[in-house]
One Martini backbone bead per residue (centre of mass of N, CA, C, O) as a GRO file, in nm:
protein
  323
    1UNK     BB    1   3.124  -0.298   1.114
    2UNK     BB    2   2.875  -0.077   1.134
    3UNK     BB    3   2.571  -0.060   1.297
    4UNK     BB    4   2.216  -0.007   1.195
    5UNK     BB    5   1.915   0.050   1.330
    6UNK     BB    6   1.594  -0.045   1.206
    7UNK     BB    7   1.291   0.082   1.328
    8UNK     BB    8   0.975   0.004   1.408
    9UNK     BB    9   0.657   0.159   1.455
   10UNK     BB   10   0.422  -0.022   1.675
   11UNK     BB   11   0.230   0.220   1.839
   12UNK     BB   12  -0.016   0.323   1.598
   13UNK     BB   13  -0.123   0.119   1.452
   14UNK     BB   14  -0.136  -0.074   1.212
   15UNK     BB   15  -0.023  -0.351   1.054
   16UNK     BB   16   0.304  -0.431   0.936
   17UNK     BB   17   0.185  -0.705   0.792
   18UNK     BB   18   0.050  -0.506   0.611
   19UNK     BB   19   0.083  -0.375   0.309
   20UNK     BB   20  -0.029  -0.080   0.352
   21UNK     BB   21   0.120  -0.017   0.620
   22UNK     BB   22   0.408  -0.083   0.525
   23UNK     BB   23   0.439   0.103   0.283
   24UNK     BB   24   0.358   0.374   0.454
   25UNK     BB   25   0.508   0.267   0.758
   26UNK     BB   26   0.813   0.185   0.614
   27UNK     BB   27   0.909   0.166   0.311
   28UNK     BB   28   0.882   0.458   0.215
   29UNK     BB   29   1.043   0.615   0.442
   30UNK     BB   30   1.295   0.453   0.422
   31UNK     BB   31   1.366   0.532   0.127
   32UNK     BB   32   1.408   0.822   0.180
   33UNK     BB   33   1.631   0.793   0.378
   34UNK     BB   34   1.826   0.609   0.212
   35UNK     BB   35   1.863   0.802  -0.036
   36UNK     BB   36   1.979   1.044   0.146
   37UNK     BB   37   2.209   0.835   0.306
   38UNK     BB   38   2.390   0.654   0.118
   39UNK     BB   39   2.682   0.790   0.126
   40UNK     BB   40   2.696   0.722   0.458
   41UNK     BB   41   2.675   0.383   0.439
   42UNK     BB   42   2.958   0.318   0.408
   43UNK     BB   43   3.076   0.056   0.613
   44UNK     BB   44   2.758  -0.034   0.670
   45UNK     BB   45   2.508  -0.199   0.865
   46UNK     BB   46   2.176  -0.310   0.832
   47UNK     BB   47   1.932  -0.343   1.091
   48UNK     BB   48   1.625  -0.486   1.017
   49UNK     BB   49   1.316  -0.484   1.097
   50UNK     BB   50   1.086  -0.737   1.144
   51UNK     BB   51   0.747  -0.778   1.024
   52UNK     BB   52   0.719  -0.991   0.774
   53UNK     BB   53   0.791  -1.224   0.537
   54UNK     BB   54   0.643  -1.070   0.303
   55UNK     BB   55   0.739  -0.767   0.360
   56UNK     BB   56   1.050  -0.821   0.379
   57UNK     BB   57   1.082  -0.901   0.074
   58UNK     BB   58   1.037  -0.622  -0.048
   59UNK     BB   59   1.299  -0.490   0.063
   60UNK     BB   60   1.501  -0.699  -0.028
   61UNK     BB   61   1.457  -0.673  -0.338
   62UNK     BB   62   1.592  -0.383  -0.335
   63UNK     BB   63   1.864  -0.419  -0.159
   64UNK     BB   64   2.004  -0.646  -0.341
   65UNK     BB   65   2.084  -0.396  -0.551
   66UNK     BB   66   2.264  -0.293  -0.350
   67UNK     BB   67   2.575  -0.213  -0.145
   68UNK     BB   68   2.418  -0.266   0.116
   69UNK     BB   69   2.428  -0.423   0.406
   70UNK     BB   70   2.207  -0.668   0.550
   71UNK     BB   71   1.960  -0.745   0.820
   72UNK     BB   72   1.708  -0.948   0.949
   73UNK     BB   73   1.540  -0.836   1.265
   74UNK     BB   74   1.402  -0.852   1.572
   75UNK     BB   75   1.339  -0.531   1.749
   76UNK     BB   76   1.032  -0.547   1.796
   77UNK     BB   77   0.715  -0.547   1.933
   78UNK     BB   78   0.434  -0.717   1.741
   79UNK     BB   79   0.114  -0.734   1.800
   80UNK     BB   80  -0.185  -0.833   1.653
   81UNK     BB   81  -0.379  -0.678   1.872
   82UNK     BB   82  -0.315  -0.380   1.851
   83UNK     BB   83  -0.498  -0.262   1.633
   84UNK     BB   84  -0.769  -0.319   1.790
   85UNK     BB   85  -0.704  -0.169   2.040
   86UNK     BB   86  -0.644   0.112   1.901
   87UNK     BB   87  -0.936   0.134   1.749
   88UNK     BB   88  -1.168   0.030   1.971
   89UNK     BB   89  -1.117   0.208   2.191
   90UNK     BB   90  -1.230   0.474   2.362
   91UNK     BB   91  -0.975   0.622   2.418
   92UNK     BB   92  -0.863   0.617   2.121
   93UNK     BB   93  -1.100   0.766   1.985
   94UNK     BB   94  -1.074   1.031   2.151
   95UNK     BB   95  -0.789   1.088   2.072
   96UNK     BB   96  -0.827   1.114   1.765
   97UNK     BB   97  -1.033   1.356   1.797
   98UNK     BB   98  -0.831   1.550   1.929
   99UNK     BB   99  -0.617   1.549   1.706
  100UNK     BB  100  -0.804   1.673   1.488
  101UNK     BB  101  -0.861   1.925   1.646
  102UNK     BB  102  -0.556   2.014   1.668
  103UNK     BB  103  -0.514   2.062   1.359
  104UNK     BB  104  -0.725   2.290   1.333
  105UNK     BB  105  -0.583   2.479   1.559
  106UNK     BB  106  -0.245   2.432   1.494
  107UNK     BB  107  -0.170   2.272   1.263
  108UNK     BB  108   0.178   2.219   1.223
  109UNK     BB  109   0.184   2.201   1.558
  110UNK     BB  110   0.079   1.923   1.581
  111UNK     BB  111   0.137   1.622   1.710
  112UNK     BB  112   0.090   1.453   1.443
  113UNK     BB  113   0.372   1.570   1.308
  114UNK     BB  114   0.561   1.344   1.440
  115UNK     BB  115   0.529   1.116   1.226
  116UNK     BB  116   0.755   1.236   1.027
  117UNK     BB  117   0.987   1.157   1.215
  118UNK     BB  118   1.332   1.074   1.249
  119UNK     BB  119   1.444   0.872   1.502
  120UNK     BB  120   1.762   0.941   1.663
  121UNK     BB  121   1.981   0.688   1.829
  122UNK     BB  122   2.277   0.664   1.780
  123UNK     BB  123   2.258   0.344   1.609
  124UNK     BB  124   1.946   0.445   1.555
  125UNK     BB  125   1.628   0.412   1.382
  126UNK     BB  126   1.300   0.551   1.359
  127UNK     BB  127   1.031   0.488   1.168
  128UNK     BB  128   0.783   0.643   1.032
  129UNK     BB  129   0.408   0.685   1.031
  130UNK     BB  130   0.246   0.771   0.727
  131UNK     BB  131  -0.033   0.623   0.755
  132UNK     BB  132  -0.129   0.811   0.988
  133UNK     BB  133  -0.077   1.081   0.850
  134UNK     BB  134  -0.258   1.050   0.612
  135UNK     BB  135  -0.530   1.000   0.772
  136UNK     BB  136  -0.525   1.294   0.910
  137UNK     BB  137  -0.405   1.488   0.653
  138UNK     BB  138  -0.444   1.376   0.352
  139UNK     BB  139  -0.117   1.343   0.341
  140UNK     BB  140   0.199   1.401   0.305
  141UNK     BB  141   0.467   1.528   0.404
  142UNK     BB  142   0.570   1.822   0.285
  143UNK     BB  143   0.893   1.796   0.335
  144UNK     BB  144   0.870   1.511   0.157
  145UNK     BB  145   0.727   1.528  -0.129
  146UNK     BB  146   0.965   1.526  -0.323
  147UNK     BB  147   1.100   1.264  -0.238
  148UNK     BB  148   0.864   1.079  -0.280
  149UNK     BB  149   0.848   1.147  -0.595
  150UNK     BB  150   1.128   1.042  -0.649
  151UNK     BB  151   1.097   0.752  -0.553
  152UNK     BB  152   0.869   0.678  -0.742
  153UNK     BB  153   1.031   0.712  -1.006
  154UNK     BB  154   1.269   0.518  -0.937
  155UNK     BB  155   1.090   0.265  -0.914
  156UNK     BB  156   0.967   0.271  -1.198
  157UNK     BB  157   1.244   0.258  -1.340
  158UNK     BB  158   1.334  -0.013  -1.201
  159UNK     BB  159   1.077  -0.189  -1.310
  160UNK     BB  160   1.125  -0.098  -1.598
  161UNK     BB  161   1.194  -0.161  -1.911
  162UNK     BB  162   1.375   0.003  -2.155
  163UNK     BB  163   1.210  -0.128  -2.401
  164UNK     BB  164   0.944   0.000  -2.278
  165UNK     BB  165   0.808   0.260  -2.465
  166UNK     BB  166   0.531   0.109  -2.523
  167UNK     BB  167   0.171   0.094  -2.455
  168UNK     BB  168  -0.147  -0.052  -2.364
  169UNK     BB  169  -0.377   0.065  -2.175
  170UNK     BB  170  -0.538  -0.075  -1.886
  171UNK     BB  171  -0.758  -0.277  -1.713
  172UNK     BB  172  -0.743  -0.359  -1.370
  173UNK     BB  173  -0.790  -0.675  -1.202
  174UNK     BB  174  -0.807  -0.778  -0.871
  175UNK     BB  175  -0.666  -1.059  -0.694
  176UNK     BB  176  -0.680  -1.234  -0.433
  177UNK     BB  177  -0.511  -1.413  -0.216
  178UNK     BB  178  -0.430  -1.676  -0.057
  179UNK     BB  179  -0.320  -1.819   0.203
  180UNK     BB  180  -0.045  -1.928   0.339
  181UNK     BB  181   0.070  -2.218   0.470
  182UNK     BB  182   0.210  -2.068   0.722
  183UNK     BB  183  -0.084  -1.941   0.830
  184UNK     BB  184  -0.058  -2.166   1.083
  185UNK     BB  185  -0.079  -2.120   1.400
  186UNK     BB  186   0.163  -2.023   1.607
  187UNK     BB  187   0.377  -1.962   1.397
  188UNK     BB  188   0.204  -1.729   1.256
  189UNK     BB  189   0.236  -1.526   1.492
  190UNK     BB  190   0.541  -1.509   1.494
  191UNK     BB  191   0.534  -1.431   1.179
  192UNK     BB  192   0.297  -1.227   1.124
  193UNK     BB  193   0.030  -1.329   1.027
  194UNK     BB  194  -0.271  -1.251   0.914
  195UNK     BB  195  -0.585  -1.280   0.990
  196UNK     BB  196  -0.742  -1.327   0.708
  197UNK     BB  197  -0.600  -1.361   0.447
  198UNK     BB  198  -0.732  -1.234   0.182
  199UNK     BB  199  -0.971  -1.439   0.061
  200UNK     BB  200  -1.063  -1.548   0.338
  201UNK     BB  201  -1.196  -1.256   0.411
  202UNK     BB  202  -1.208  -1.145   0.095
  203UNK     BB  203  -1.369  -1.092  -0.228
  204UNK     BB  204  -1.386  -1.072  -0.580
  205UNK     BB  205  -1.662  -1.147  -0.759
  206UNK     BB  206  -1.664  -1.201  -1.113
  207UNK     BB  207  -1.404  -1.148  -1.281
  208UNK     BB  208  -1.425  -1.314  -1.547
  209UNK     BB  209  -1.675  -1.196  -1.649
  210UNK     BB  210  -1.575  -0.902  -1.648
  211UNK     BB  211  -1.346  -0.952  -1.839
  212UNK     BB  212  -1.518  -1.036  -2.087
  213UNK     BB  213  -1.701  -0.790  -2.103
  214UNK     BB  214  -1.471  -0.585  -2.149
  215UNK     BB  215  -1.376  -0.708  -2.420
  216UNK     BB  216  -1.652  -0.683  -2.577
  217UNK     BB  217  -1.635  -0.346  -2.514
  218UNK     BB  218  -1.311  -0.260  -2.582
  219UNK     BB  219  -1.139  -0.348  -2.335
  220UNK     BB  220  -0.829  -0.349  -2.193
  221UNK     BB  221  -0.776  -0.639  -1.997
  222UNK     BB  222  -0.652  -0.752  -1.646
  223UNK     BB  223  -0.570  -1.018  -1.436
  224UNK     BB  224  -0.445  -0.959  -1.108
  225UNK     BB  225  -0.196  -1.097  -0.847
  226UNK     BB  226  -0.005  -0.952  -0.638
  227UNK     BB  227   0.078  -1.186  -0.425
  228UNK     BB  228   0.229  -1.350  -0.683
  229UNK     BB  229   0.418  -1.089  -0.686
  230UNK     BB  230   0.664  -0.878  -0.705
  231UNK     BB  231   0.735  -0.556  -0.683
  232UNK     BB  232   0.830  -0.499  -0.980
  233UNK     BB  233   0.564  -0.613  -1.115
  234UNK     BB  234   0.359  -0.439  -0.973
  235UNK     BB  235   0.458  -0.172  -1.069
  236UNK     BB  236   0.448  -0.226  -1.375
  237UNK     BB  237   0.153  -0.296  -1.409
  238UNK     BB  238   0.033  -0.034  -1.274
  239UNK     BB  239   0.184   0.169  -1.464
  240UNK     BB  240   0.025   0.054  -1.731
  241UNK     BB  241  -0.231   0.160  -1.616
  242UNK     BB  242  -0.580   0.342  -1.596
  243UNK     BB  243  -0.735   0.106  -1.443
  244UNK     BB  244  -0.894   0.011  -1.121
  245UNK     BB  245  -1.018  -0.309  -0.989
  246UNK     BB  246  -1.141  -0.351  -0.646
  247UNK     BB  247  -1.139  -0.453  -0.346
  248UNK     BB  248  -1.116  -0.379  -0.037
  249UNK     BB  249  -0.761  -0.316   0.022
  250UNK     BB  250  -0.406  -0.327   0.030
  251UNK     BB  251  -0.369  -0.346  -0.281
  252UNK     BB  252  -0.445  -0.036  -0.337
  253UNK     BB  253  -0.168   0.095  -0.303
  254UNK     BB  254  -0.075   0.058  -0.619
  255UNK     BB  255  -0.193   0.335  -0.719
  256UNK     BB  256   0.092   0.483  -0.677
  257UNK     BB  257   0.199   0.368  -0.983
  258UNK     BB  258  -0.001   0.525  -1.131
  259UNK     BB  259  -0.106   0.736  -1.342
  260UNK     BB  260  -0.219   1.029  -1.361
  261UNK     BB  261  -0.569   1.021  -1.381
  262UNK     BB  262  -0.673   0.771  -1.290
  263UNK     BB  263  -0.883   0.485  -1.232
  264UNK     BB  264  -1.077   0.402  -0.922
  265UNK     BB  265  -1.241   0.094  -0.826
  266UNK     BB  266  -1.429   0.026  -0.529
  267UNK     BB  267  -1.524  -0.248  -0.360
  268UNK     BB  268  -1.728  -0.301  -0.118
  269UNK     BB  269  -1.753  -0.429   0.236
  270UNK     BB  270  -1.927  -0.556   0.512
  271UNK     BB  271  -1.649  -0.633   0.683
  272UNK     BB  272  -1.616  -0.301   0.668
  273UNK     BB  273  -1.697  -0.007   0.865
  274UNK     BB  274  -1.480   0.165   0.815
  275UNK     BB  275  -1.316   0.416   0.661
  276UNK     BB  276  -1.118   0.438   0.406
  277UNK     BB  277  -0.791   0.544   0.259
  278UNK     BB  278  -0.801   0.526  -0.054
  279UNK     BB  279  -0.922   0.814  -0.114
  280UNK     BB  280  -0.672   0.972  -0.014
  281UNK     BB  281  -0.462   0.853  -0.210
  282UNK     BB  282  -0.603   0.927  -0.471
  283UNK     BB  283  -0.589   1.220  -0.436
  284UNK     BB  284  -0.293   1.253  -0.417
  285UNK     BB  285  -0.240   1.099  -0.709
  286UNK     BB  286  -0.488   1.214  -0.904
  287UNK     BB  287  -0.750   1.046  -0.903
  288UNK     BB  288  -1.023   0.860  -0.993
  289UNK     BB  289  -1.288   0.794  -0.751
  290UNK     BB  290  -1.476   0.480  -0.671
  291UNK     BB  291  -1.774   0.341  -0.516
  292UNK     BB  292  -1.914   0.020  -0.444
  293UNK     BB  293  -2.165  -0.113  -0.315
  294UNK     BB  294  -2.242  -0.413  -0.103
  295UNK     BB  295  -2.525  -0.502   0.002
  296UNK     BB  296  -2.420  -0.692   0.261
  297UNK     BB  297  -2.150  -0.798   0.133
  298UNK     BB  298  -1.827  -0.933   0.160
  299UNK     BB  299  -1.832  -1.087  -0.139
  300UNK     BB  300  -1.895  -0.938  -0.413
  301UNK     BB  301  -2.048  -0.892  -0.726
  302UNK     BB  302  -1.900  -0.776  -1.026
  303UNK     BB  303  -2.033  -0.592  -1.284
  304UNK     BB  304  -2.044  -0.409  -1.566
  305UNK     BB  305  -2.304  -0.253  -1.505
  306UNK     BB  306  -2.178  -0.109  -1.235
  307UNK     BB  307  -1.923   0.036  -1.434
  308UNK     BB  308  -2.003   0.159  -1.720
  309UNK     BB  309  -2.016   0.464  -1.663
  310UNK     BB  310  -1.735   0.509  -1.554
  311UNK     BB  311  -1.582   0.407  -1.805
  312UNK     BB  312  -1.705   0.606  -2.002
  313UNK     BB  313  -1.587   0.863  -1.867
  314UNK     BB  314  -1.310   0.669  -1.866
  315UNK     BB  315  -1.184   0.586  -2.196
  316UNK     BB  316  -0.859   0.517  -2.198
  317UNK     BB  317  -0.889   0.173  -2.206
  318UNK     BB  318  -0.944   0.152  -2.482
  319UNK     BB  319  -0.919  -0.044  -2.749
  320UNK     BB  320  -0.692  -0.069  -3.049
  321UNK     BB  321  -0.667  -0.233  -3.314
  322UNK     BB  322  -0.800  -0.550  -3.299
  323UNK     BB  323  -0.821  -0.661  -3.600
   0.00000   0.00000   0.00000
């Protein structure tokens, strides 16, 4: 059986052990390639670059239902400090500014557009980093836009039960997960667990009170912890919602599964100084996007009063016939 190596591009910053960067920088582009080449993969085995135990399991969940044999194996060196070195050094900052200027001057001929290419060499293929592309160009590669939308629809169909023909849209409140017990010591670096994973780094406080207040005011709401659920459940739960409330973080990638023109409310955190790419993804998805100031707090408390006006303007998640 012929092996085909699927290699992650770890040289453009943005840690592939992070859910946001993994989904945009490996998972999504890989599935675009996989779906397009599925017929040519019969009799072949995929050797897939391992990025992180948690993110590896996302792709494995999907591939286990396919007929293509695969194996997860470390094929590239991915150092945890790469992202910080990439984003914080003056040389890289200057390079990024020049690249943005190049986009303005050269349009689609700019070098940043190489990020969308699948680099094939003999029996190996390097998966492009569309997270970087999205950040620079505020969109996905135009030549793959139709395929991306087709993959999105297929994954939503894959996640939803055929018996679920109707549901009441709800407001989703995301709860960040605590670090896994394996994210301790030297072994955690080798397994590529991120430092300060989930609630250890920051979290949205006051979500129980917020959920109660939403219910009292007629909103159909749900607290959901993405890190405690598999990919299929994450897609299904987000696809059934029309409003999403969360502190800034990787979990917000899941707005990708929400119906067009949904409402996304992101609570900012003082622990992050650079501008997030969540607003760019929201624009691509056609959502209404709002940011709540952090007022100097890493883990702020979000109350109903802070978001009441936003929800009133986007009232599609009001519950009906509750009596």
